[in-house]
N, CA, C and O atoms as a GROMACS GRO file, in nm:
protein
  392
    1MET      N    1   1.684   7.292   4.917
    1MET     CA    2   1.808   7.365   4.891
    1MET      C    3   1.776   7.514   4.876
    1MET      O    4   1.675   7.550   4.815
    2ARG      N    5   1.859   7.599   4.931
    2ARG     CA    6   1.841   7.743   4.928
    2ARG      C    7   1.869   7.797   4.788
    2ARG      O    8   1.968   7.761   4.726
    3LYS      N    9   1.781   7.883   4.741
    3LYS     CA   10   1.799   7.942   4.609
    3LYS      C   11   1.908   8.050   4.614
    3LYS      O   12   1.909   8.134   4.704
    4LEU      N   13   1.997   8.046   4.517
    4LEU     CA   14   2.106   8.143   4.510
    4LEU      C   15   2.058   8.271   4.442
    4LEU      O   16   1.975   8.268   4.352
    5LYS      N   17   2.111   8.382   4.486
    5LYS     CA   18   2.078   8.510   4.426
    5LYS      C   19   2.177   8.538   4.313
    5LYS      O   20   2.298   8.533   4.333
    6ILE      N   21   2.124   8.566   4.195
    6ILE     CA   22   2.206   8.593   4.077
    6ILE      C   23   2.171   8.732   4.026
    6ILE      O   24   2.054   8.762   3.999
    7ILE      N   25   2.273   8.817   4.011
    7ILE     CA   26   2.253   8.953   3.962
    7ILE      C   27   2.337   8.972   3.836
    7ILE      O   28   2.457   8.946   3.835
    8TRP      N   29   2.270   9.016   3.730
    8TRP     CA   30   2.338   9.047   3.605
    8TRP      C   31   2.378   9.194   3.609
    8TRP      O   32   2.292   9.281   3.627
    9THR      N   33   2.506   9.223   3.591
    9THR     CA   34   2.553   9.362   3.590
    9THR      C   35   2.509   9.429   3.460
    9THR      O   36   2.469   9.363   3.364
   10THR      N   37   2.517   9.561   3.458
   10THR     CA   38   2.484   9.637   3.338
   10THR      C   39   2.572   9.592   3.221
   10THR      O   40   2.524   9.580   3.109
   11GLN      N   41   2.700   9.568   3.248
   11GLN     CA   42   2.792   9.523   3.143
   11GLN      C   43   2.749   9.388   3.086
   11GLN      O   44   2.750   9.369   2.965
   12ALA      N   45   2.712   9.296   3.172
   12ALA     CA   46   2.669   9.163   3.127
   12ALA      C   47   2.542   9.172   3.043
   12ALA      O   48   2.528   9.102   2.943
   13LYS      N   49   2.449   9.257   3.085
   13LYS     CA   50   2.326   9.275   3.007
   13LYS      C   51   2.356   9.333   2.870
   13LYS      O   52   2.297   9.293   2.770
   14GLU      N   53   2.449   9.428   2.865
   14GLU     CA   54   2.488   9.488   2.738
   14GLU      C   55   2.557   9.384   2.648
   14GLU      O   56   2.531   9.378   2.528
   15ASP      N   57   2.642   9.302   2.707
   15ASP     CA   58   2.707   9.194   2.631
   15ASP      C   59   2.603   9.100   2.571
   15ASP      O   60   2.611   9.063   2.454
   16LEU      N   61   2.504   9.063   2.652
   16LEU     CA   62   2.400   8.972   2.607
   16LEU      C   63   2.319   9.034   2.493
   16LEU      O   64   2.284   8.967   2.396
   17LYS      N   65   2.289   9.162   2.506
   17LYS     CA   66   2.215   9.234   2.402
   17LYS      C   67   2.295   9.234   2.271
   17LYS      O   68   2.239   9.210   2.164
   18ASN      N   69   2.425   9.261   2.279
   18ASN     CA   70   2.510   9.263   2.159
   18ASN      C   71   2.518   9.126   2.093
   18ASN      O   72   2.516   9.115   1.970
   19ILE      N   73   2.528   9.022   2.175
   19ILE     CA   74   2.532   8.885   2.120
   19ILE      C   75   2.401   8.854   2.050
   19ILE      O   76   2.401   8.796   1.941
   20PHE      N   77   2.288   8.892   2.112
   20PHE     CA   78   2.158   8.869   2.051
   20PHE      C   79   2.148   8.940   1.917
   20PHE      O   80   2.103   8.882   1.818
   21GLU      N   81   2.189   9.067   1.913
   21GLU     CA   82   2.181   9.145   1.788
   21GLU      C   83   2.270   9.084   1.678
   21GLU      O   84   2.232   9.083   1.561
   22PHE      N   85   2.386   9.035   1.718
   22PHE     CA   86   2.475   8.970   1.621
   22PHE      C   87   2.407   8.848   1.558
   22PHE      O   88   2.406   8.833   1.436
   23TRP      N   89   2.350   8.762   1.642
   23TRP     CA   90   2.286   8.640   1.592
   23TRP      C   91   2.155   8.669   1.520
   23TRP      O   92   2.117   8.595   1.429
   24LYS      N   93   2.086   8.774   1.559
   24LYS     CA   94   1.958   8.808   1.496
   24LYS      C   95   1.975   8.838   1.348
   24LYS      O   96   1.884   8.812   1.268
   25LYS      N   97   2.090   8.892   1.310
   25LYS     CA   98   2.117   8.922   1.169
   25LYS      C   99   2.123   8.793   1.087
   25LYS      O  100   2.095   8.793   0.967
   26LYS      N  101   2.158   8.684   1.152
   26LYS     CA  102   2.169   8.554   1.083
   26LYS      C  103   2.039   8.475   1.094
   26LYS      O  104   1.993   8.415   0.998
   27SER      N  105   1.981   8.476   1.216
   27SER     CA  106   1.860   8.397   1.240
   27SER      C  107   1.798   8.442   1.372
   27SER      O  108   1.862   8.439   1.476
   28LEU      N  109   1.672   8.484   1.365
   28LEU     CA  110   1.603   8.526   1.487
   28LEU      C  111   1.593   8.409   1.585
   28LEU      O  112   1.618   8.426   1.704
   29GLN      N  113   1.557   8.292   1.535
   29GLN     CA  114   1.546   8.177   1.625
   29GLN      C  115   1.682   8.139   1.683
   29GLN      O  116   1.690   8.101   1.800
   30GLY      N  117   1.786   8.149   1.604
   30GLY     CA  118   1.920   8.123   1.654
   30GLY      C  119   1.957   8.220   1.765
   30GLY      O  120   2.017   8.181   1.866
   31ALA      N  121   1.922   8.347   1.747
   31ALA     CA  122   1.950   8.449   1.848
   31ALA      C  123   1.875   8.418   1.978
   31ALA      O  124   1.931   8.431   2.087
   32ILE      N  125   1.751   8.378   1.965
   32ILE     CA  126   1.670   8.344   2.082
   32ILE      C  127   1.730   8.224   2.155
   32ILE      O  128   1.738   8.223   2.278
   33ASN      N  129   1.774   8.124   2.080
   33ASN     CA  130   1.832   8.004   2.139
   33ASN      C  131   1.962   8.033   2.214
   33ASN      O  132   1.983   7.985   2.325
   34VAL      N  133   2.050   8.112   2.151
   34VAL     CA  134   2.178   8.146   2.214
   34VAL      C  135   2.152   8.225   2.342
   34VAL      O  136   2.209   8.195   2.447
   35ARG      N  137   2.066   8.327   2.333
   35ARG     CA  138   2.034   8.408   2.452
   35ARG      C  139   1.977   8.322   2.563
   35ARG      O  140   2.014   8.337   2.680
   36SER      N  141   1.888   8.232   2.528
   36SER     CA  142   1.828   8.144   2.628
   36SER      C  143   1.932   8.057   2.697
   36SER      O  144   1.930   8.043   2.820
   37ASP      N  145   2.023   8.000   2.620
   37ASP     CA  146   2.128   7.915   2.678
   37ASP      C  147   2.219   7.995   2.772
   37ASP      O  148   2.258   7.946   2.878
   38ILE      N  149   2.251   8.118   2.731
   38ILE     CA  150   2.336   8.201   2.816
   38ILE      C  151   2.263   8.238   2.945
   38ILE      O  152   2.321   8.234   3.053
   39LEU      N  153   2.136   8.274   2.934
   39LEU     CA  154   2.059   8.313   3.052
   39LEU      C  155   2.040   8.197   3.150
   39LEU      O  156   2.036   8.217   3.271
   40LYS      N  157   2.029   8.076   3.097
   40LYS     CA  158   2.010   7.958   3.183
   40LYS      C  159   2.138   7.916   3.255
   40LYS      O  160   2.132   7.858   3.363
   41SER      N  161   2.253   7.946   3.197
   41SER     CA  162   2.379   7.892   3.248
   41SER      C  163   2.407   7.926   3.395
   41SER      O  164   2.452   7.837   3.467
   42PRO      N  165   2.385   8.048   3.443
   42PRO     CA  166   2.413   8.075   3.585
   42PRO      C  167   2.323   7.997   3.680
   42PRO      O  168   2.358   7.976   3.797
   43LYS      N  169   2.208   7.954   3.632
   43LYS     CA  170   2.116   7.878   3.717
   43LYS      C  171   2.169   7.739   3.748
   43LYS      O  172   2.115   7.669   3.834
   44THR      N  173   2.275   7.699   3.679
   44THR     CA  174   2.336   7.568   3.706
   44THR      C  175   2.437   7.575   3.820
   44THR      O  176   2.486   7.472   3.866
   45ILE      N  177   2.469   7.696   3.867
   45ILE     CA  178   2.566   7.712   3.975
   45ILE      C  179   2.506   7.664   4.106
   45ILE      O  180   2.400   7.713   4.148
   46LEU      N  181   2.572   7.570   4.170
   46LEU     CA  182   2.525   7.519   4.298
   46LEU      C  183   2.609   7.570   4.415
   46LEU      O  184   2.559   7.583   4.527
   47TYR      N  185   2.735   7.599   4.388
   47TYR     CA  186   2.824   7.652   4.490
   47TYR      C  187   2.930   7.738   4.421
   47TYR      O  188   2.956   7.722   4.302
   48SER      N  189   2.991   7.828   4.497
   48SER     CA  190   3.074   7.934   4.439
   48SER      C  191   3.193   7.884   4.358
   48SER      O  192   3.231   7.950   4.261
   49GLU      N  193   3.252   7.775   4.395
   49GLU     CA  194   3.373   7.729   4.325
   49GLU      C  195   3.346   7.614   4.228
   49GLU      O  196   3.435   7.536   4.195
   50GLN      N  197   3.221   7.604   4.183
   50GLN     CA  198   3.182   7.495   4.095
   50GLN      C  199   3.254   7.502   3.960
   50GLN      O  200   3.295   7.398   3.906
   51TYR      N  201   3.270   7.620   3.906
   51TYR     CA  202   3.332   7.635   3.774
   51TYR      C  203   3.474   7.688   3.788
   51TYR      O  204   3.512   7.743   3.892
   52GLN      N  205   3.552   7.669   3.682
   52GLN     CA  206   3.694   7.705   3.684
   52GLN      C  207   3.716   7.855   3.691
   52GLN      O  208   3.633   7.935   3.647
   53VAL      N  209   3.830   7.891   3.748
   53VAL     CA  210   3.876   8.029   3.743
   53VAL      C  211   3.911   8.057   3.597
   53VAL      O  212   3.974   7.975   3.530
   54ASP      N  213   3.870   8.173   3.549
   54ASP     CA  214   3.899   8.207   3.409
   54ASP      C  215   4.050   8.215   3.388
   54ASP      O  216   4.122   8.269   3.472
   55ASP      N  217   4.096   8.161   3.278
   55ASP     CA  218   4.240   8.157   3.253
   55ASP      C  219   4.297   8.292   3.210
   55ASP      O  220   4.418   8.311   3.216
   56ILE      N  221   4.214   8.385   3.168
   56ILE     CA  222   4.263   8.516   3.126
   56ILE      C  223   4.240   8.621   3.234
   56ILE      O  224   4.327   8.705   3.258
   57ASN      N  225   4.125   8.618   3.298
   57ASN     CA  226   4.093   8.714   3.403
   57ASN      C  227   4.064   8.637   3.531
   57ASN      O  228   3.950   8.596   3.555
   58SER      N  229   4.165   8.618   3.612
   58SER     CA  230   4.154   8.531   3.730
   58SER      C  231   4.068   8.589   3.843
   58SER      O  232   4.050   8.524   3.946
   59LYS      N  233   4.013   8.710   3.824
   59LYS     CA  234   3.921   8.766   3.923
   59LYS      C  235   3.786   8.694   3.919
   59LYS      O  236   3.708   8.701   4.014
   60TYR      N  237   3.761   8.623   3.808
   60TYR     CA  238   3.630   8.564   3.786
   60TYR      C  239   3.638   8.414   3.760
   60TYR      O  240   3.743   8.360   3.723
   61ARG      N  241   3.526   8.350   3.780
   61ARG     CA  242   3.507   8.212   3.738
   61ARG      C  243   3.429   8.217   3.607
   61ARG      O  244   3.367   8.318   3.574
   62ARG      N  245   3.432   8.106   3.534
   62ARG     CA  246   3.366   8.108   3.403
   62ARG      C  247   3.278   7.986   3.383
   62ARG      O  248   3.306   7.877   3.430
   63ILE      N  249   3.170   8.009   3.311
   63ILE     CA  250   3.084   7.901   3.263
   63ILE      C  251   3.093   7.907   3.111
   63ILE      O  252   3.064   8.011   3.052
   64VAL      N  253   3.132   7.800   3.049
   64VAL     CA  254   3.140   7.797   2.902
   64VAL      C  255   3.004   7.752   2.849
   64VAL      O  256   2.949   7.650   2.890
   65VAL      N  257   2.950   7.832   2.756
   65VAL     CA  258   2.819   7.806   2.698
   65VAL      C  259   2.834   7.782   2.549
   65VAL      O  260   2.887   7.867   2.476
   66ARG      N  261   2.788   7.667   2.504
   66ARG     CA  262   2.792   7.631   2.362
   66ARG      C  263   2.934   7.628   2.306
   66ARG      O  264   2.950   7.623   2.184
   67GLY      N  265   3.033   7.631   2.389
   67GLY     CA  266   3.171   7.631   2.342
   67GLY      C  267   3.215   7.763   2.282
   67GLY      O  268   3.332   7.781   2.250
   68ASN      N  269   3.121   7.857   2.268
   68ASN     CA  270   3.151   7.985   2.202
   68ASN      C  271   3.152   8.105   2.296
   68ASN      O  272   3.205   8.211   2.260
   69TYR      N  273   3.095   8.091   2.414
   69TYR     CA  274   3.082   8.204   2.505
   69TYR      C  275   3.124   8.166   2.646
   69TYR      O  276   3.107   8.053   2.690
   70LYS      N  277   3.180   8.266   2.715
   70LYS     CA  278   3.213   8.249   2.857
   70LYS      C  279   3.129   8.348   2.936
   70LYS      O  280   3.130   8.468   2.909
   71VAL      N  281   3.057   8.296   3.034
   71VAL     CA  282   2.984   8.380   3.128
   71VAL      C  283   3.077   8.396   3.248
   71VAL      O  284   3.108   8.298   3.317
   72LEU      N  285   3.122   8.518   3.274
   72LEU     CA  286   3.215   8.546   3.382
   72LEU      C  287   3.138   8.590   3.505
   72LEU      O  288   3.052   8.679   3.498
   73TYR      N  289   3.169   8.528   3.619
   73TYR     CA  290   3.098   8.564   3.741
   73TYR      C  291   3.192   8.570   3.861
   73TYR      O  292   3.301   8.513   3.860
   74LYS      N  293   3.145   8.642   3.964
   74LYS     CA  294   3.216   8.643   4.091
   74LYS      C  295   3.110   8.629   4.200
   74LYS      O  296   2.992   8.652   4.179
   75VAL      N  297   3.157   8.590   4.319
   75VAL     CA  298   3.067   8.566   4.431
   75VAL      C  299   3.103   8.660   4.544
   75VAL      O  300   3.220   8.673   4.582
   76GLU      N  301   3.002   8.725   4.598
   76GLU     CA  302   3.018   8.810   4.716
   76GLU      C  303   2.898   8.787   4.806
   76GLU      O  304   2.784   8.804   4.764
   77SER      N  305   2.924   8.748   4.928
   77SER     CA  306   2.818   8.731   5.028
   77SER      C  307   2.701   8.647   4.976
   77SER      O  308   2.585   8.687   4.985
   78LYS      N  309   2.732   8.532   4.921
   78LYS     CA  310   2.632   8.437   4.872
   78LYS      C  311   2.547   8.492   4.757
   78LYS      O  312   2.439   8.440   4.729
   79THR      N  313   2.597   8.596   4.691
   79THR     CA  314   2.532   8.650   4.572
   79THR      C  315   2.628   8.632   4.454
   79THR      O  316   2.747   8.662   4.463
   80PHE      N  317   2.574   8.582   4.345
   80PHE     CA  318   2.653   8.560   4.224
   80PHE      C  319   2.630   8.679   4.132
   80PHE      O  320   2.517   8.706   4.091
   81PHE      N  321   2.738   8.748   4.098
   81PHE     CA  322   2.731   8.861   4.006
   81PHE      C  323   2.782   8.817   3.870
   81PHE      O  324   2.898   8.777   3.857
   82ILE      N  325   2.698   8.825   3.771
   82ILE     CA  326   2.739   8.796   3.634
   82ILE      C  327   2.805   8.923   3.582
   82ILE      O  328   2.739   9.025   3.563
   83MET      N  329   2.935   8.916   3.558
   83MET     CA  330   3.014   9.034   3.526
   83MET      C  331   3.020   9.063   3.376
   83MET      O  332   3.035   9.178   3.335
   84GLY      N  333   3.008   8.960   3.295
   84GLY     CA  334   3.015   8.981   3.152
   84GLY      C  335   2.999   8.851   3.077
   84GLY      O  336   3.010   8.742   3.134
   85VAL      N  337   2.972   8.863   2.948
   85VAL     CA  338   2.964   8.748   2.859
   85VAL      C  339   3.054   8.780   2.741
   85VAL      O  340   3.035   8.882   2.674
   86VAL      N  341   3.149   8.695   2.715
   86VAL     CA  342   3.245   8.721   2.607
   86VAL      C  343   3.255   8.600   2.515
   86VAL      O  344   3.240   8.485   2.557
   87GLY      N  345   3.281   8.629   2.390
   87GLY     CA  346   3.305   8.522   2.294
   87GLY      C  347   3.442   8.461   2.319
   87GLY      O  348   3.538   8.532   2.348
   88THR      N  349   3.450   8.331   2.308
   88THR     CA  350   3.578   8.264   2.336
   88THR      C  351   3.683   8.296   2.231
   88THR      O  352   3.802   8.275   2.254
   89ALA      N  353   3.641   8.347   2.114
   89ALA     CA  354   3.736   8.383   2.010
   89ALA      C  355   3.784   8.526   2.022
   89ALA      O  356   3.867   8.570   1.942
   90GLN      N  357   3.731   8.601   2.121
   90GLN     CA  358   3.773   8.740   2.137
   90GLN      C  359   3.915   8.750   2.189
   90GLN      O  360   3.969   8.657   2.249
   91SER      N  361   3.972   8.864   2.165
   91SER     CA  362   4.106   8.894   2.212
   91SER      C  363   4.112   8.886   2.366
   91SER      O  364   4.018   8.927   2.434
   92PRO      N  365   4.221   8.834   2.420
   92PRO     CA  366   4.236   8.830   2.566
   92PRO      C  367   4.225   8.968   2.631
   92PRO      O  368   4.183   8.978   2.746
   93GLU      N  369   4.262   9.072   2.559
   93GLU     CA  370   4.252   9.208   2.616
   93GLU      C  371   4.107   9.244   2.645
   93GLU      O  372   4.079   9.311   2.744
   94VAL      N  373   4.015   9.201   2.560
   94VAL     CA  374   3.873   9.228   2.581
   94VAL      C  375   3.826   9.162   2.710
   94VAL      O  376   3.751   9.222   2.788
   95ILE      N  377   3.870   9.040   2.731
   95ILE     CA  378   3.829   8.965   2.850
   95ILE      C  379   3.891   9.026   2.976
   95ILE      O  380   3.826   9.033   3.080
   96LYS      N  381   4.015   9.071   2.967
   96LYS     CA  382   4.081   9.132   3.084
   96LYS      C  383   4.012   9.259   3.129
   96LYS      O  384   4.014   9.293   3.247
   97GLU      N  385   3.949   9.330   3.034
   97GLU     CA  386   3.884   9.456   3.066
   97GLU      C  387   3.751   9.439   3.139
   97GLU      O  388   3.699   9.536   3.194
   98LYS      N  389   3.696   9.321   3.140
   98LYS     CA  390   3.565   9.298   3.204
   98LYS      C  391   3.576   9.310   3.353
   98LYS      O  392   3.476   9.294   3.423
   0.00000   0.00000   0.00000
């Protein structure tokens, strides 16, 4: 099977960093675990329409991680762009801005 190209945008990297810093205040190991789960999630994508269209920002598809985070992605020319990572409890306006 052909390996898919996955690119994390600057915004997605910043989101991941912020999530890590949030969890690190509570538990370093917890922060490492959450970050690891988020980083692994795009590797589960086998085809572009595998995951649902996000219900708030329909430009993207979403992967739900741990029930607490959505990894938002879009596909262009067989490349998966990770556009952002948002908490599921965040305001819909935050998600629309991604």
